[in-house]
N, CA and C atoms of all chains as a GROMACS GRO file, in nm:
protein
  618
    1UNK      N    1   6.762   5.191  -0.499
    1UNK     CA    2   6.623   5.145  -0.508
    1UNK      C    3   6.542   5.235  -0.600
    2UNK      N    4   6.580   5.364  -0.605
    2UNK     CA    5   6.516   5.454  -0.702
    2UNK      C    6   6.600   5.445  -0.829
    3UNK      N    7   6.536   5.417  -0.940
    3UNK     CA    8   6.610   5.395  -1.066
    3UNK      C    9   6.683   5.522  -1.108
    4UNK      N   10   6.807   5.502  -1.154
    4UNK     CA   11   6.885   5.617  -1.202
    4UNK      C   12   6.866   5.628  -1.352
    5UNK      N   13   6.768   5.704  -1.388
    5UNK     CA   14   6.731   5.719  -1.529
    5UNK      C   15   6.800   5.841  -1.590
    6UNK      N   16   6.814   5.840  -1.722
    6UNK     CA   17   6.879   5.954  -1.788
    6UNK      C   18   6.785   6.075  -1.795
    7UNK      N   19   6.833   6.182  -1.854
    7UNK     CA   20   6.748   6.300  -1.878
    7UNK      C   21   6.626   6.262  -1.961
    8UNK      N   22   6.508   6.310  -1.929
    8UNK     CA   23   6.392   6.288  -2.015
    8UNK      C   24   6.416   6.353  -2.152
    9UNK      N   25   6.343   6.311  -2.254
    9UNK     CA   26   6.232   6.215  -2.249
    9UNK      C   27   6.277   6.068  -2.252
   10UNK      N   28   6.200   5.986  -2.185
   10UNK     CA   29   6.211   5.840  -2.193
   10UNK      C   30   6.072   5.786  -2.155
   11UNK      N   31   6.055   5.657  -2.153
   11UNK     CA   32   5.922   5.601  -2.128
   11UNK      C   33   5.915   5.527  -1.994
   12UNK      N   34   5.797   5.531  -1.933
   12UNK     CA   35   5.769   5.455  -1.811
   12UNK      C   36   5.651   5.363  -1.839
   13UNK      N   37   5.666   5.235  -1.805
   13UNK     CA   38   5.555   5.141  -1.810
   13UNK      C   39   5.511   5.118  -1.665
   14UNK      N   40   5.391   5.165  -1.636
   14UNK     CA   41   5.337   5.154  -1.499
   14UNK      C   42   5.247   5.031  -1.495
   15UNK      N   43   5.292   4.929  -1.421
   15UNK     CA   44   5.217   4.802  -1.412
   15UNK      C   45   5.159   4.794  -1.271
   16UNK      N   46   5.027   4.807  -1.260
   16UNK     CA   47   4.958   4.803  -1.131
   16UNK      C   48   4.880   4.674  -1.124
   17UNK      N   49   4.890   4.603  -1.011
   17UNK     CA   50   4.828   4.471  -1.009
   17UNK      C   51   4.773   4.435  -0.871
   18UNK      N   52   4.671   4.349  -0.874
   18UNK     CA   53   4.616   4.287  -0.755
   18UNK      C   54   4.638   4.137  -0.770
   19UNK      N   55   4.704   4.079  -0.672
   19UNK     CA   56   4.738   3.937  -0.677
   19UNK      C   57   4.621   3.848  -0.634
   20UNK      N   58   4.624   3.725  -0.682
   20UNK     CA   59   4.539   3.620  -0.626
   20UNK      C   60   4.611   3.564  -0.501
   21UNK      N   61   4.557   3.458  -0.444
   21UNK     CA   62   4.623   3.392  -0.329
   21UNK      C   63   4.727   3.290  -0.377
   22UNK      N   64   4.728   3.264  -0.504
   22UNK     CA   65   4.812   3.157  -0.559
   22UNK      C   66   4.959   3.198  -0.564
   23UNK      N   67   5.046   3.115  -0.506
   23UNK     CA   68   5.189   3.143  -0.518
   23UNK      C   69   5.243   3.072  -0.642
   24UNK      N   70   5.267   2.943  -0.630
   24UNK     CA   71   5.306   2.861  -0.745
   24UNK      C   72   5.414   2.924  -0.833
   25UNK      N   73   5.526   2.959  -0.767
   25UNK     CA   74   5.642   3.008  -0.844
   25UNK      C   75   5.638   3.156  -0.877
   26UNK      N   76   5.546   3.230  -0.815
   26UNK     CA   77   5.532   3.372  -0.849
   26UNK      C   78   5.661   3.451  -0.824
   27UNK      N   79   5.717   3.439  -0.704
   27UNK     CA   80   5.835   3.521  -0.667
   27UNK      C   81   5.953   3.492  -0.757
   28UNK      N   82   5.974   3.363  -0.785
   28UNK     CA   83   6.086   3.325  -0.871
   28UNK      C   84   6.067   3.386  -1.010
   29UNK      N   85   5.943   3.379  -1.060
   29UNK     CA   86   5.917   3.434  -1.193
   29UNK      C   87   5.932   3.585  -1.193
   30UNK      N   88   5.886   3.650  -1.087
   30UNK     CA   89   5.899   3.796  -1.078
   30UNK      C   90   6.047   3.835  -1.080
   31UNK      N   91   6.128   3.764  -1.003
   31UNK     CA   92   6.272   3.792  -1.000
   31UNK      C   93   6.335   3.769  -1.137
   32UNK      N   94   6.295   3.659  -1.200
   32UNK     CA   95   6.350   3.626  -1.332
   32UNK      C   96   6.313   3.733  -1.434
   33UNK      N   97   6.190   3.784  -1.427
   33UNK     CA   98   6.147   3.885  -1.524
   33UNK      C   99   6.225   4.016  -1.506
   34UNK      N  100   6.253   4.052  -1.379
   34UNK     CA  101   6.333   4.173  -1.355
   34UNK      C  102   6.473   4.154  -1.414
   35UNK      N  103   6.529   4.036  -1.391
   35UNK     CA  104   6.663   4.007  -1.442
   35UNK      C  105   6.666   4.011  -1.595
   36UNK      N  106   6.566   3.947  -1.654
   36UNK     CA  107   6.560   3.938  -1.800
   36UNK      C  108   6.532   4.076  -1.862
   37UNK      N  109   6.439   4.150  -1.802
   37UNK     CA  110   6.408   4.284  -1.853
   37UNK      C  111   6.533   4.371  -1.855
   38UNK      N  112   6.612   4.359  -1.748
   38UNK     CA  113   6.729   4.446  -1.734
   38UNK      C  114   6.837   4.414  -1.838
   39UNK      N  115   6.824   4.301  -1.904
   39UNK     CA  116   6.919   4.265  -2.010
   39UNK      C  117   6.874   4.313  -2.149
   40UNK      N  118   6.754   4.366  -2.157
   40UNK     CA  119   6.700   4.402  -2.289
   40UNK      C  120   6.754   4.538  -2.336
   41UNK      N  121   6.764   4.551  -2.466
   41UNK     CA  122   6.800   4.680  -2.526
   41UNK      C  123   6.697   4.786  -2.486
   42UNK      N  124   6.745   4.899  -2.446
   42UNK     CA  125   6.655   5.010  -2.416
   42UNK      C  126   6.605   5.014  -2.273
   43UNK      N  127   6.637   4.911  -2.193
   43UNK     CA  128   6.596   4.910  -2.052
   43UNK      C  129   6.676   5.014  -1.975
   44UNK      N  130   6.606   5.095  -1.894
   44UNK     CA  131   6.675   5.201  -1.819
   44UNK      C  132   6.669   5.184  -1.669
   45UNK      N  133   6.578   5.100  -1.619
   45UNK     CA  134   6.568   5.083  -1.474
   45UNK      C  135   6.431   5.034  -1.435
   46UNK      N  136   6.416   4.997  -1.307
   46UNK     CA  137   6.287   4.944  -1.259
   46UNK      C  138   6.272   4.974  -1.110
   47UNK      N  139   6.150   4.998  -1.069
   47UNK     CA  140   6.116   5.019  -0.928
   47UNK      C  141   5.991   4.938  -0.900
   48UNK      N  142   5.984   4.877  -0.783
   48UNK     CA  143   5.872   4.788  -0.756
   48UNK      C  144   5.838   4.785  -0.607
   49UNK      N  145   5.710   4.786  -0.575
   49UNK     CA  146   5.664   4.773  -0.436
   49UNK      C  147   5.524   4.712  -0.438
   50UNK      N  148   5.494   4.633  -0.336
   50UNK     CA  149   5.359   4.579  -0.322
   50UNK      C  150   5.313   4.601  -0.179
   51UNK      N  151   5.193   4.655  -0.166
   51UNK     CA  152   5.133   4.678  -0.034
   51UNK      C  153   4.983   4.688  -0.061
   52UNK      N  154   4.918   4.573  -0.064
   52UNK     CA  155   4.781   4.569  -0.115
   52UNK      C  156   4.792   4.568  -0.267
   53UNK      N  157   4.801   4.684  -0.327
   53UNK     CA  158   4.828   4.692  -0.471
   53UNK      C  159   4.978   4.676  -0.496
   54UNK      N  160   5.012   4.616  -0.607
   54UNK     CA  161   5.152   4.611  -0.650
   54UNK      C  162   5.174   4.714  -0.759
   55UNK      N  163   5.284   4.786  -0.749
   55UNK     CA  164   5.318   4.883  -0.854
   55UNK      C  165   5.461   4.855  -0.898
   56UNK      N  166   5.477   4.824  -1.025
   56UNK     CA  167   5.611   4.810  -1.082
   56UNK      C  168   5.622   4.910  -1.196
   57UNK      N  169   5.720   4.996  -1.187
   57UNK     CA  170   5.742   5.092  -1.296
   57UNK      C  171   5.876   5.057  -1.361
   58UNK      N  172   5.871   5.023  -1.489
   58UNK     CA  173   5.996   5.000  -1.561
   58UNK      C  174   6.015   5.115  -1.660
   59UNK      N  175   6.141   5.150  -1.678
   59UNK     CA  176   6.175   5.266  -1.760
   59UNK      C  177   6.249   5.219  -1.885
   60UNK      N  178   6.216   5.280  -1.996
   60UNK     CA  179   6.263   5.235  -2.127
   60UNK      C  180   6.300   5.353  -2.215
   61UNK      N  181   6.392   5.326  -2.306
   61UNK     CA  182   6.439   5.430  -2.396
   61UNK      C  183   6.332   5.477  -2.494
   62UNK      N  184   6.254   5.383  -2.546
   62UNK     CA  185   6.155   5.418  -2.649
   62UNK      C  186   6.045   5.311  -2.657
   63UNK      N  187   5.944   5.341  -2.739
   63UNK     CA  188   5.830   5.248  -2.751
   63UNK      C  189   5.871   5.117  -2.815
   64UNK      N  190   5.970   5.122  -2.902
   64UNK     CA  191   6.015   5.001  -2.970
   64UNK      C  192   6.074   4.901  -2.869
   65UNK      N  193   6.152   4.948  -2.774
   65UNK     CA  194   6.209   4.856  -2.675
   65UNK      C  195   6.099   4.799  -2.584
   66UNK      N  196   5.995   4.877  -2.557
   66UNK     CA  197   5.881   4.827  -2.478
   66UNK      C  198   5.807   4.719  -2.555
   67UNK      N  199   5.786   4.744  -2.682
   67UNK     CA  200   5.716   4.649  -2.767
   67UNK      C  201   5.792   4.516  -2.775
   68UNK      N  202   5.923   4.525  -2.793
   68UNK     CA  203   6.004   4.403  -2.803
   68UNK      C  204   6.001   4.323  -2.673
   69UNK      N  205   6.008   4.393  -2.562
   69UNK     CA  206   6.006   4.323  -2.432
   69UNK      C  207   5.871   4.254  -2.411
   70UNK      N  208   5.763   4.321  -2.450
   70UNK     CA  209   5.630   4.261  -2.436
   70UNK      C  210   5.621   4.131  -2.516
   71UNK      N  211   5.697   4.124  -2.626
   71UNK     CA  212   5.688   4.006  -2.714
   71UNK      C  213   5.800   3.906  -2.690
   72UNK      N  214   5.884   3.930  -2.591
   72UNK     CA  215   5.991   3.836  -2.559
   72UNK      C  216   5.928   3.703  -2.517
   73UNK      N  217   5.980   3.592  -2.570
   73UNK     CA  218   5.913   3.463  -2.550
   73UNK      C  219   5.897   3.425  -2.403
   74UNK      N  220   6.001   3.444  -2.323
   74UNK     CA  221   5.987   3.408  -2.181
   74UNK      C  222   5.892   3.501  -2.108
   75UNK      N  223   5.888   3.625  -2.152
   75UNK     CA  224   5.795   3.721  -2.092
   75UNK      C  225   5.651   3.685  -2.127
   76UNK      N  226   5.629   3.634  -2.246
   76UNK     CA  227   5.495   3.591  -2.287
   76UNK      C  228   5.445   3.476  -2.199
   77UNK      N  229   5.534   3.383  -2.168
   77UNK     CA  230   5.498   3.274  -2.077
   77UNK      C  231   5.457   3.331  -1.941
   78UNK      N  232   5.535   3.428  -1.891
   78UNK     CA  233   5.504   3.490  -1.762
   78UNK      C  234   5.371   3.564  -1.768
   79UNK      N  235   5.344   3.633  -1.877
   79UNK     CA  236   5.216   3.705  -1.891
   79UNK      C  237   5.098   3.607  -1.888
   80UNK      N  238   5.116   3.493  -1.955
   80UNK     CA  239   5.008   3.393  -1.958
   80UNK      C  240   4.983   3.336  -1.818
   81UNK      N  241   5.092   3.303  -1.747
   81UNK     CA  242   5.075   3.253  -1.610
   81UNK      C  243   5.016   3.361  -1.520
   82UNK      N  244   5.055   3.485  -1.546
   82UNK     CA  245   5.001   3.597  -1.468
   82UNK      C  246   4.850   3.606  -1.480
   83UNK      N  247   4.800   3.596  -1.602
   83UNK     CA  248   4.656   3.606  -1.622
   83UNK      C  249   4.585   3.480  -1.572
   84UNK      N  250   4.652   3.366  -1.584
   84UNK     CA  251   4.588   3.240  -1.546
   84UNK      C  252   4.587   3.214  -1.396
   85UNK      N  253   4.692   3.261  -1.326
   85UNK     CA  254   4.707   3.222  -1.186
   85UNK      C  255   4.732   3.334  -1.086
   86UNK      N  256   4.820   3.427  -1.123
   86UNK     CA  257   4.875   3.517  -1.020
   86UNK      C  258   4.800   3.646  -0.999
   87UNK      N  259   4.733   3.694  -1.103
   87UNK     CA  260   4.669   3.826  -1.091
   87UNK      C  261   4.518   3.817  -1.103
   88UNK      N  262   4.450   3.885  -1.011
   88UNK     CA  263   4.306   3.905  -1.022
   88UNK      C  264   4.276   4.013  -1.124
   89UNK      N  265   4.362   4.113  -1.124
   89UNK     CA  266   4.336   4.233  -1.203
   89UNK      C  267   4.470   4.304  -1.223
   90UNK      N  268   4.497   4.350  -1.342
   90UNK     CA  269   4.612   4.439  -1.358
   90UNK      C  270   4.583   4.544  -1.463
   91UNK      N  271   4.662   4.647  -1.458
   91UNK     CA  272   4.648   4.755  -1.555
   91UNK      C  273   4.788   4.799  -1.594
   92UNK      N  274   4.810   4.815  -1.723
   92UNK     CA  275   4.939   4.859  -1.775
   92UNK      C  276   4.919   4.995  -1.841
   93UNK      N  277   5.001   5.090  -1.801
   93UNK     CA  278   4.994   5.225  -1.862
   93UNK      C  279   5.130   5.258  -1.921
   94UNK      N  280   5.130   5.290  -2.050
   94UNK     CA  281   5.252   5.327  -2.119
   94UNK      C  282   5.258   5.478  -2.122
   95UNK      N  283   5.362   5.535  -2.062
   95UNK     CA  284   5.367   5.680  -2.052
   95UNK      C  285   5.504   5.734  -2.088
   96UNK      N  286   5.503   5.858  -2.136
   96UNK     CA  287   5.627   5.924  -2.177
   96UNK      C  288   5.667   6.024  -2.069
   97UNK      N  289   5.783   6.001  -2.009
   97UNK     CA  290   5.830   6.092  -1.904
   97UNK      C  291   5.882   6.218  -1.971
   98UNK      N  292   5.821   6.330  -1.935
   98UNK     CA  293   5.856   6.457  -1.999
   98UNK      C  294   5.951   6.539  -1.914
   99UNK      N  295   5.945   6.515  -1.781
   99UNK     CA  296   6.021   6.599  -1.690
   99UNK      C  297   6.044   6.521  -1.562
  100UNK      N  298   6.158   6.542  -1.496
  100UNK     CA  299   6.175   6.481  -1.365
  100UNK      C  300   6.260   6.572  -1.278
  101UNK      N  301   6.252   6.552  -1.148
  101UNK     CA  302   6.338   6.624  -1.054
  101UNK      C  303   6.350   6.539  -0.929
  102UNK      N  304   6.453   6.566  -0.851
  102UNK     CA  305   6.471   6.482  -0.733
  102UNK      C  306   6.529   6.560  -0.617
  103UNK      N  307   6.527   6.496  -0.502
  103UNK     CA  308   6.581   6.553  -0.379
  103UNK      C  309   6.670   6.446  -0.319
  104UNK      N  310   4.159   4.940  -0.565
  104UNK     CA  311   4.299   4.975  -0.536
  104UNK      C  312   4.373   5.019  -0.664
  105UNK      N  313   4.332   4.966  -0.780
  105UNK     CA  314   4.388   5.015  -0.905
  105UNK      C  315   4.298   5.130  -0.951
  106UNK      N  316   4.359   5.245  -0.978
  106UNK     CA  317   4.280   5.364  -1.011
  106UNK      C  318   4.201   5.343  -1.140
  107UNK      N  319   4.076   5.388  -1.138
  107UNK     CA  320   3.993   5.379  -1.259
  107UNK      C  321   4.003   5.508  -1.336
  108UNK      N  322   4.098   5.510  -1.425
  108UNK     CA  323   4.128   5.630  -1.502
  108UNK      C  324   4.053   5.628  -1.635
  109UNK      N  325   4.031   5.747  -1.692
  109UNK     CA  326   3.961   5.754  -1.821
  109UNK      C  327   4.051   5.709  -1.937
  110UNK      N  328   3.997   5.713  -2.056
  110UNK     CA  329   4.077   5.683  -2.175
  110UNK      C  330   4.196   5.779  -2.184
  111UNK      N  331   4.316   5.730  -2.220
  111UNK     CA  332   4.428   5.821  -2.243
  111UNK      C  333   4.395   5.914  -2.360
  112UNK      N  334   4.465   6.027  -2.371
  112UNK     CA  335   4.578   6.067  -2.288
  112UNK      C  336   4.538   6.135  -2.156
  113UNK      N  337   4.622   6.112  -2.055
  113UNK     CA  338   4.615   6.184  -1.928
  113UNK      C  339   4.756   6.177  -1.870
  114UNK      N  340   4.776   6.236  -1.754
  114UNK     CA  341   4.911   6.241  -1.698
  114UNK      C  342   4.927   6.155  -1.574
  115UNK      N  343   5.048   6.102  -1.556
  115UNK     CA  344   5.083   6.027  -1.435
  115UNK      C  345   5.203   6.095  -1.370
  116UNK      N  346   5.193   6.123  -1.241
  116UNK     CA  347   5.308   6.172  -1.164
  116UNK      C  348   5.358   6.054  -1.081
  117UNK      N  349   5.478   6.010  -1.114
  117UNK     CA  350   5.538   5.895  -1.046
  117UNK      C  351   5.632   5.949  -0.938
  118UNK      N  352   5.594   5.927  -0.814
  118UNK     CA  353   5.671   5.977  -0.700
  118UNK      C  354   5.736   5.856  -0.632
  119UNK      N  355   5.868   5.845  -0.645
  119UNK     CA  356   5.943   5.732  -0.587
  119UNK      C  357   6.025   5.786  -0.471
  120UNK      N  358   6.023   5.716  -0.357
  120UNK     CA  359   6.089   5.775  -0.240
  120UNK      C  360   6.151   5.671  -0.149
  121UNK      N  361   6.254   5.714  -0.080
  121UNK     CA  362   6.316   5.636   0.027
  121UNK      C  363   6.298   5.716   0.156
  122UNK      N  364   6.238   5.653   0.255
  122UNK     CA  365   6.207   5.720   0.382
  122UNK      C  366   6.329   5.725   0.474
  123UNK      N  367   6.329   5.824   0.564
  123UNK     CA  368   6.419   5.822   0.679
  123UNK      C  369   6.355   5.733   0.786
  124UNK      N  370   6.415   5.730   0.905
  124UNK     CA  371   6.355   5.655   1.016
  124UNK      C  372   6.252   5.741   1.091
  125UNK      N  373   6.247   5.867   1.060
  125UNK     CA  374   6.162   5.961   1.134
  125UNK      C  375   6.014   5.942   1.102
  126UNK      N  376   5.932   5.924   1.206
  126UNK     CA  377   5.789   5.918   1.182
  126UNK      C  378   5.730   6.059   1.193
  127UNK      N  379   5.710   6.105   1.314
  127UNK     CA  380   5.669   6.243   1.339
  127UNK      C  381   5.554   6.291   1.249
  128UNK      N  382   5.446   6.213   1.251
  128UNK     CA  383   5.325   6.258   1.178
  128UNK      C  384   5.322   6.221   1.031
  129UNK      N  385   5.415   6.137   0.988
  129UNK     CA  386   5.423   6.103   0.845
  129UNK      C  387   5.294   6.041   0.791
  130UNK      N  388   5.244   5.937   0.860
  130UNK     CA  389   5.127   5.865   0.807
  130UNK      C  390   5.004   5.955   0.799
  131UNK      N  391   4.985   6.036   0.902
  131UNK     CA  392   4.871   6.128   0.903
  131UNK      C  393   4.883   6.226   0.785
  132UNK      N  394   5.004   6.277   0.766
  132UNK     CA  395   5.023   6.372   0.656
  132UNK      C  396   5.003   6.303   0.521
  133UNK      N  397   5.052   6.181   0.508
  133UNK     CA  398   5.036   6.108   0.382
  133UNK      C  399   4.886   6.088   0.352
  134UNK      N  400   4.810   6.048   0.454
  134UNK     CA  401   4.666   6.028   0.435
  134UNK      C  402   4.598   6.160   0.399
  135UNK      N  403   4.638   6.267   0.466
  135UNK     CA  404   4.578   6.398   0.440
  135UNK      C  405   4.607   6.443   0.296
  136UNK      N  406   4.728   6.418   0.251
  136UNK     CA  407   4.764   6.460   0.116
  136UNK      C  408   4.684   6.382   0.010
  137UNK      N  409   4.660   6.254   0.034
  137UNK     CA  410   4.578   6.176  -0.060
  137UNK      C  411   4.436   6.233  -0.063
  138UNK      N  412   4.385   6.264   0.055
  138UNK     CA  413   4.249   6.319   0.064
  138UNK      C  414   4.239   6.454  -0.007
  139UNK      N  415   4.337   6.537   0.019
  139UNK     CA  416   4.338   6.672  -0.038
  139UNK      C  417   4.360   6.667  -0.190
  140UNK      N  418   4.452   6.583  -0.233
  140UNK     CA  419   4.478   6.569  -0.377
  140UNK      C  420   4.349   6.529  -0.450
  141UNK      N  421   4.276   6.436  -0.387
  141UNK     CA  422   4.157   6.382  -0.455
  141UNK      C  423   4.046   6.485  -0.468
  142UNK      N  424   4.058   6.596  -0.396
  142UNK     CA  425   3.959   6.704  -0.407
  142UNK      C  426   3.995   6.807  -0.514
  143UNK      N  427   4.115   6.795  -0.570
  143UNK     CA  428   4.162   6.897  -0.664
  143UNK      C  429   4.103   6.878  -0.803
  144UNK      N  430   4.087   6.988  -0.872
  144UNK     CA  431   4.044   6.983  -1.012
  144UNK      C  432   4.145   6.904  -1.094
  145UNK      N  433   4.097   6.816  -1.176
  145UNK     CA  434   4.185   6.743  -1.266
  145UNK      C  435   4.240   6.615  -1.207
  146UNK      N  436   4.214   6.588  -1.079
  146UNK     CA  437   4.262   6.463  -1.017
  146UNK      C  438   4.182   6.345  -1.072
  147UNK      N  439   4.253   6.238  -1.111
  147UNK     CA  440   4.185   6.122  -1.171
  147UNK      C  441   4.198   5.995  -1.088
  148UNK      N  442   4.295   5.991  -0.995
  148UNK     CA  443   4.312   5.869  -0.916
  148UNK      C  444   4.452   5.860  -0.860
  149UNK      N  445   4.474   5.762  -0.771
  149UNK     CA  446   4.606   5.747  -0.708
  149UNK      C  447   4.627   5.601  -0.670
  150UNK      N  448   4.751   5.558  -0.679
  150UNK     CA  449   4.790   5.422  -0.636
  150UNK      C  450   4.919   5.436  -0.557
  151UNK      N  451   4.933   5.359  -0.451
  151UNK     CA  452   5.049   5.377  -0.365
  151UNK      C  453   5.089   5.247  -0.298
  152UNK      N  454   5.219   5.222  -0.290
  152UNK     CA  455   5.272   5.105  -0.218
  152UNK      C  456   5.412   5.138  -0.171
  153UNK      N  457   5.449   5.083  -0.057
  153UNK     CA  458   5.586   5.098  -0.009
  153UNK      C  459   5.638   4.962   0.033
  154UNK      N  460   5.757   4.929  -0.014
  154UNK     CA  461   5.820   4.801   0.019
  154UNK      C  462   5.970   4.826  -0.007
  155UNK      N  463   6.038   4.883   0.093
  155UNK     CA  464   6.173   4.935   0.066
  155UNK      C  465   6.156   5.070   0.000
  156UNK      N  466   6.141   5.072  -0.128
  156UNK     CA  467   6.107   5.195  -0.200
  156UNK      C  468   5.956   5.221  -0.190
  157UNK      N  469   5.918   5.345  -0.184
  157UNK     CA  470   5.777   5.383  -0.191
  157UNK      C  471   5.747   5.434  -0.330
  158UNK      N  472   5.636   5.390  -0.387
  158UNK     CA  473   5.594   5.439  -0.518
  158UNK      C  474   5.450   5.488  -0.506
  159UNK      N  475   5.428   5.614  -0.535
  159UNK     CA  476   5.293   5.668  -0.542
  159UNK      C  477   5.274   5.725  -0.681
  160UNK      N  478   5.174   5.675  -0.750
  160UNK     CA  479   5.144   5.729  -0.882
  160UNK      C  480   5.009   5.799  -0.873
  161UNK      N  481   5.008   5.929  -0.901
  161UNK     CA  482   4.881   6.001  -0.906
  161UNK      C  483   4.854   6.037  -1.053
  162UNK      N  484   4.727   6.034  -1.087
  162UNK     CA  485   4.685   6.055  -1.226
  162UNK      C  486   4.607   6.185  -1.236
  163UNK      N  487   4.634   6.259  -1.342
  163UNK     CA  488   4.581   6.394  -1.357
  163UNK      C  489   4.536   6.418  -1.500
  164UNK      N  490   4.442   6.510  -1.512
  164UNK     CA  491   4.387   6.544  -1.644
  164UNK      C  492   4.489   6.613  -1.734
  165UNK      N  493   4.566   6.705  -1.676
  165UNK     CA  494   4.659   6.783  -1.758
  165UNK      C  495   4.774   6.840  -1.672
  166UNK      N  496   4.869   6.904  -1.737
  166UNK     CA  497   4.985   6.959  -1.667
  166UNK      C  498   4.945   7.074  -1.574
  167UNK      N  499   4.843   7.147  -1.614
  167UNK     CA  500   4.797   7.260  -1.533
  167UNK      C  501   4.746   7.213  -1.396
  168UNK      N  502   4.672   7.104  -1.393
  168UNK     CA  503   4.623   7.056  -1.263
  168UNK      C  504   4.738   7.003  -1.177
  169UNK      N  505   4.841   6.946  -1.239
  169UNK     CA  506   4.959   6.901  -1.164
  169UNK      C  507   5.033   7.022  -1.105
  170UNK      N  508   5.047   7.125  -1.186
  170UNK     CA  509   5.117   7.246  -1.142
  170UNK      C  510   5.044   7.310  -1.023
  171UNK      N  511   4.912   7.317  -1.034
  171UNK     CA  512   4.835   7.378  -0.924
  171UNK      C  513   4.847   7.296  -0.796
  172UNK      N  514   4.841   7.166  -0.808
  172UNK     CA  515   4.852   7.082  -0.688
  172UNK      C  516   4.990   7.097  -0.624
  173UNK      N  517   5.094   7.106  -0.705
  173UNK     CA  518   5.229   7.125  -0.650
  173UNK      C  519   5.238   7.254  -0.569
  174UNK      N  520   5.157   7.353  -0.610
  174UNK     CA  521   5.166   7.484  -0.545
  174UNK      C  522   5.057   7.505  -0.439
  175UNK      N  523   4.978   7.404  -0.412
  175UNK     CA  524   4.875   7.413  -0.308
  175UNK      C  525   4.944   7.436  -0.174
  176UNK      N  526   4.892   7.533  -0.097
  176UNK     CA  527   4.963   7.575   0.025
  176UNK      C  528   4.987   7.461   0.124
  177UNK      N  529   4.888   7.376   0.147
  177UNK     CA  530   4.908   7.266   0.242
  177UNK      C  531   5.004   7.160   0.186
  178UNK      N  532   5.002   7.146   0.056
  178UNK     CA  533   5.095   7.052  -0.008
  178UNK      C  534   5.239   7.105   0.002
  179UNK      N  535   5.255   7.234  -0.006
  179UNK     CA  536   5.390   7.292   0.007
  179UNK      C  537   5.446   7.266   0.147
  180UNK      N  538   5.362   7.278   0.249
  180UNK     CA  539   5.405   7.246   0.386
  180UNK      C  540   5.450   7.100   0.393
  181UNK      N  541   5.372   7.010   0.334
  181UNK     CA  542   5.407   6.867   0.333
  181UNK      C  543   5.538   6.844   0.258
  182UNK      N  544   5.558   6.912   0.146
  182UNK     CA  545   5.682   6.896   0.070
  182UNK      C  546   5.802   6.939   0.153
  183UNK      N  547   5.786   7.049   0.227
  183UNK     CA  548   5.897   7.099   0.310
  183UNK      C  549   5.929   7.001   0.422
  184UNK      N  550   5.825   6.948   0.487
  184UNK     CA  551   5.848   6.849   0.592
  184UNK      C  552   5.907   6.722   0.533
  185UNK      N  553   5.865   6.690   0.414
  185UNK     CA  554   5.919   6.572   0.345
  185UNK      C  555   6.069   6.583   0.326
  186UNK      N  556   6.114   6.698   0.276
  186UNK     CA  557   6.257   6.715   0.252
  186UNK      C  558   6.333   6.729   0.384
  187UNK      N  559   6.269   6.787   0.484
  187UNK     CA  560   6.339   6.811   0.611
  187UNK      C  561   6.348   6.689   0.699
  188UNK      N  562   6.245   6.602   0.693
  188UNK     CA  563   6.238   6.495   0.792
  188UNK      C  564   6.214   6.354   0.737
  189UNK      N  565   6.121   6.342   0.642
  189UNK     CA  566   6.067   6.210   0.610
  189UNK      C  567   6.140   6.134   0.499
  190UNK      N  568   6.201   6.209   0.409
  190UNK     CA  569   6.262   6.142   0.293
  190UNK      C  570   6.413   6.160   0.288
  191UNK      N  571   6.482   6.050   0.264
  191UNK     CA  572   6.625   6.054   0.235
  191UNK      C  573   6.647   6.097   0.092
  192UNK      N  574   6.558   6.051   0.006
  192UNK     CA  575   6.577   6.069  -0.137
  192UNK      C  576   6.440   6.050  -0.202
  193UNK      N  577   6.407   6.134  -0.296
  193UNK     CA  578   6.288   6.107  -0.375
  193UNK      C  579   6.308   6.155  -0.518
  194UNK      N  580   6.228   6.103  -0.605
  194UNK     CA  581   6.234   6.143  -0.745
  194UNK      C  582   6.091   6.154  -0.797
  195UNK      N  583   6.063   6.261  -0.867
  195UNK     CA  584   5.930   6.284  -0.924
  195UNK      C  585   5.943   6.283  -1.075
  196UNK      N  586   5.862   6.203  -1.139
  196UNK     CA  587   5.862   6.198  -1.286
  196UNK      C  588   5.722   6.233  -1.337
  197UNK      N  589   5.717   6.332  -1.423
  197UNK     CA  590   5.589   6.376  -1.481
  197UNK      C  591   5.578   6.310  -1.618
  198UNK      N  592   5.476   6.229  -1.636
  198UNK     CA  593   5.468   6.154  -1.762
  198UNK      C  594   5.328   6.159  -1.821
  199UNK      N  595   5.323   6.147  -1.951
  199UNK     CA  596   5.195   6.150  -2.023
  199UNK      C  597   5.158   6.008  -2.062
  200UNK      N  598   5.046   5.960  -2.010
  200UNK     CA  599   5.000   5.825  -2.043
  200UNK      C  600   4.942   5.826  -2.184
  201UNK      N  601   5.001   5.747  -2.271
  201UNK     CA  602   4.959   5.747  -2.411
  201UNK      C  603   4.866   5.630  -2.442
  202UNK      N  604   4.879   5.523  -2.363
  202UNK     CA  605   4.805   5.401  -2.393
  202UNK      C  606   4.791   5.322  -2.264
  203UNK      N  607   4.679   5.249  -2.249
  203UNK     CA  608   4.669   5.158  -2.136
  203UNK      C  609   4.585   5.038  -2.174
  204UNK      N  610   4.601   4.932  -2.099
  204UNK     CA  611   4.517   4.813  -2.118
  204UNK      C  612   4.514   4.738  -1.987
  205UNK      N  613   4.414   4.653  -1.972
  205UNK     CA  614   4.403   4.584  -1.844
  205UNK      C  615   4.348   4.444  -1.859
  206UNK      N  616   4.360   4.371  -1.752
  206UNK     CA  617   4.309   4.234  -1.745
  206UNK      C  618   4.224   4.225  -1.619
   0.00000   0.00000   0.00000
């Protein structure tokens, strides 16, 4: 459940969101996006939880792979439905992981 | 629920964790740590959700404020109890937020 990422540096995209009440295929699309993201070049892993706020952190090799995923045609459809129906508010933060440690 | 952070750059500490079955004061300590963190110099905000995996992202002005919070005496006690009782596995990633956008 915790992504097994390589040694830093690599990138983390922190996607924080507040959902609307609308379902309308949300879960299926969320699952599909995880599946599709994991097939992209440069994808390193993903972690996700929702409890009031939803937090999905996806890990990527570099900014170029993040940019390509953002522009993936099926992902663009999901982003449009997200803004139109599923999310009241979201924030995306692109960050460079400089250091990590674990227990 | 989504942290209102300033313009990048700033830092995100991504804390991903898997809990044990042990409660023993976990929720109280978690609440206390959020309260205490938010009083520290350089603290910018926090977001947290648990759903299988727990993800807590705290935002900080710089590496120095992250270092000081890690070494805060009450936080050290919490870290020790975390490793001894509450967490099976956790991973901490220190990352620099370079860009953000929201809807």
